[in-house]
C-alpha positions in Angstrom: 147.9 113.8 127.8 144.9 112.6 125.8 144.9 110.8 122.5 141.5 112.3 121.6 141.3 114.9 118.9 138.5 117.5 118.5 136.7 116.8 115.2 134.1 119.5 115.3 130.3 119.5 116.0 128.8 116.1 115.4 125.2 116.9 116.1 122.9 119.3 118.0 120.4 118.6 120.7 116.7 119.5 120.4 114.9 121.9 122.7 112.8 120.5 125.5 109.7 121.7 123.6 110.3 119.4 120.6 108.1 116.4 120.0 109.4 112.9 121.0 112.0 114.4 123.3 113.3 113.1 126.6 115.8 114.2 129.1 119.3 112.8 128.7 120.8 112.3 132.2 124.5 112.7 133.0 126.0 110.4 135.6 129.5 110.4 137.0 131.7 108.0 138.9 135.3 109.0 139.5 136.5 110.6 136.2 134.0 108.7 134.0 130.8 110.2 132.7 127.7 108.4 131.3 124.7 109.8 129.4 121.4 108.0 129.1 117.7 108.9 128.5 116.7 105.5 130.0 115.4 106.2 133.5 115.8 102.5 134.6 119.4 102.6 133.4 120.0 105.9 135.2 118.5 104.5 138.5 120.5 101.2 138.2 123.7 103.2 137.7 122.9 105.3 140.8 122.5 102.1 142.8 125.9 101.0 141.6 127.5 104.2 142.9 127.2 106.7 140.1 126.2 110.3 141.0 123.2 111.5 139.1 124.1 115.0 137.9 120.6 115.6 136.4 119.5 116.6 133.0 122.5 117.3 130.6 120.4 118.0 127.5 117.5 116.6 125.6 117.4 113.9 122.9 114.9 112.4 120.6 113.5 109.0 121.6 113.1 107.9 118.0 114.0 108.7 114.4 111.9 111.4 112.8 109.4 110.6 110.1 111.5 112.5 107.6 114.7 110.7 108.7 116.6 113.9 109.5 117.5 112.9 113.1 120.9 111.3 113.6 121.2 108.2 115.6 123.9 108.4 118.3 125.5 105.0 118.7 126.9 103.9 122.1 129.9 101.6 122.3 131.6 100.1 125.4 135.2 99.2 126.0 135.4 96.3 128.4 139.2 96.7 128.7 139.0 100.1 130.4 135.3 100.4 131.2 134.8 103.5 129.0 131.9 104.3 126.8 132.0 106.2 123.5 129.1 108.0 121.7 129.2 108.7 118.0 126.8 109.6 115.2 129.3 108.3 112.7 128.1 104.9 111.5 131.5 104.2 109.9 133.3 104.9 113.1 130.9 102.7 115.0 131.5 99.8 112.5 135.3 100.1 112.4 135.6 100.3 116.2 133.2 97.4 116.7 135.1 95.2 114.2 138.7 96.1 114.8 139.1 97.0 118.5 137.9 96.3 122.0 134.9 98.6 121.5 131.6 96.8 121.3 128.4 98.3 119.9 125.6 98.5 122.5 122.9 100.2 120.4 121.4 103.6 119.7 121.6 105.8 122.8 119.3 108.6 121.4 118.7 110.7 118.3 119.9 114.2 117.7 119.7 117.0 115.1 122.2 117.3 112.3 124.9 119.9 113.0 123.6 122.3 110.3 
């Protein structure tokens, strides 16, 4: 059983034809998945034994000039080795300050859900 609860659509990914867009790669090791648009990070994880599953979707590499793109924050839990991605700044801050989750930075940018 999982303690995770579906909260709805957090963001939408851009099409590959959009400006400032890069591939977001999905990697897997065991039952853990990892998403990154950083090619060096992808290649390093493959060296460590992750399987590169290819392009999962596309993400913006930077915020838009009109600030409509949402940053997707990445956190890491050193206790269980899991990563968490969220576009909710409050969730990021609460987890970083009150739990074993540590903020690693912005993973990529996405479009608002609507």
